[in-house]
C-alpha positions as CSV (number, residue, x, y, z in Angstrom):
1,M,-13.9,-11.3,-3.7
2,S,-12.4,-14.1,-6.0
3,T,-10.2,-16.1,-4.4
4,A,-8.4,-16.0,-7.6
5,V,-7.0,-12.4,-6.4
6,L,-5.6,-14.8,-3.5
7,D,-4.0,-17.7,-4.7
8,N,-2.2,-15.3,-7.5
9,A,1.3,-15.5,-7.8
10,M,1.8,-11.7,-8.5
11,L,-0.8,-10.6,-6.0
12,S,-0.7,-13.1,-3.4
13,V,1.9,-11.8,-0.5
14,N,0.6,-7.3,-1.2
15,V,-3.2,-8.8,-1.2
16,R,-2.7,-11.0,2.1
17,L,-1.2,-7.9,4.4
18,W,-3.5,-5.8,2.4
19,K,-6.7,-7.7,3.0
20,F,-5.2,-8.2,6.4
21,L,-5.1,-4.3,7.0
22,S,-8.5,-3.5,5.9
23,V,-7.7,-1.9,3.1
24,L,-8.3,-4.2,0.9
25,F,-11.5,-6.5,0.5
26,A,-12.2,-6.1,3.7
27,R,-14.3,-3.2,5.0
28,D,-13.3,-3.4,8.9
29,W,-12.9,1.0,9.4
30,R,-11.8,0.5,13.2
31,R,-8.7,-1.7,12.1
32,C,-7.9,0.9,8.5
33,V,-7.7,4.0,11.2
34,A,-6.3,2.1,13.7
35,F,-3.5,1.8,10.7
36,V,-2.8,4.7,9.5
37,A,-3.6,6.6,12.5
38,P,-0.2,6.1,14.0
39,V,1.2,6.7,10.7
40,C,0.2,9.6,10.3
41,L,0.5,10.9,14.2
42,M,4.1,9.5,13.7
43,N,4.9,11.2,9.9
44,A,2.9,14.6,11.6
45,M,6.6,14.4,14.2
46,Q,9.0,13.9,12.0
47,F,8.3,17.4,9.7
48,V,8.0,18.5,13.3
49,Y,11.7,16.7,14.5
50,L,13.0,18.3,10.8
51,Y,12.1,21.6,12.2
52,Q,13.3,21.6,14.6
53,Q,17.0,19.4,13.5
54,W,17.2,22.7,10.6
55,G,20.8,24.1,11.4
56,D,22.6,20.3,11.1
57,L,22.5,19.2,7.6
58,A,23.4,15.8,7.6
59,T,21.0,15.0,10.2
60,F,18.6,17.5,8.3
61,I,19.0,15.8,4.9
62,L,18.5,12.1,6.2
63,N,15.4,12.6,8.5
64,T,13.8,14.4,4.7
65,F,14.7,11.4,3.2
66,F,13.1,9.2,5.7
67,A,10.0,11.8,6.3
68,V,9.3,12.1,3.5
69,S,9.6,8.0,1.7
70,V,7.0,7.4,5.0
71,F,4.8,10.5,3.5
72,N,4.9,8.6,0.2
73,A,4.0,5.2,1.5
74,L,0.9,7.1,3.7
75,L,-0.1,8.3,1.1
76,R,-0.6,5.8,-1.6
77,T,-2.4,4.3,1.0
78,C,-4.8,6.8,1.7
79,L,-5.3,6.9,-2.0
80,I,-6.0,3.0,-2.7
81,I,-9.0,3.0,0.1
82,K,-10.2,6.4,-0.9
83,N,-10.2,4.6,-4.1
84,R,-10.9,0.5,-3.2
85,D,-13.0,0.4,-5.6
86,K,-11.7,0.9,-8.5
87,F,-8.4,-1.3,-6.5
88,E,-10.2,-3.9,-5.9
89,T,-11.5,-4.6,-9.7
90,L,-8.4,-3.9,-12.0
91,M,-6.7,-6.5,-9.0
92,E,-9.2,-8.8,-10.7
93,E,-8.7,-7.4,-13.5
94,L,-5.0,-8.6,-13.7
95,V,-5.5,-11.5,-12.3
96,T,-7.6,-11.8,-15.2
97,L,-4.9,-11.1,-17.8
98,Y,-2.2,-13.4,-15.8
99,D,-4.2,-16.4,-16.4
100,N,-4.3,-15.6,-19.7
101,I,-0.7,-15.2,-20.4
102,Q,-0.1,-18.2,-18.2
103,E,-3.0,-20.4,-20.5
104,S,-1.0,-18.9,-23.9
105,A,2.2,-19.9,-22.4
106,S,1.1,-23.9,-21.1
107,Y,-0.2,-24.0,-25.2
108,N,2.4,-22.7,-26.9
109,G,4.9,-24.1,-25.0
């Protein structure tokens, strides 16, 4: 991994967090499982709770929103882990494009 991805202002916050959690640019599967497994368990329990709260409409709507939001984030994270190499290549291309834009802006300005 080039350090340019970590130093890029547009990507650095997310990349540092994903690197720490071993989602990107790291290959520590234990840390990645320790990050994803509890969220999977929590999300499964949310859907069980939704099943139990079927009659109360206000509680059901609020908890459905929360459960689907967590499921969406979990699904996106799993897709990033599955397609890690493609995503890392995309991030490096984004850094190159960002640098080109910065150079052209400083050249014109």
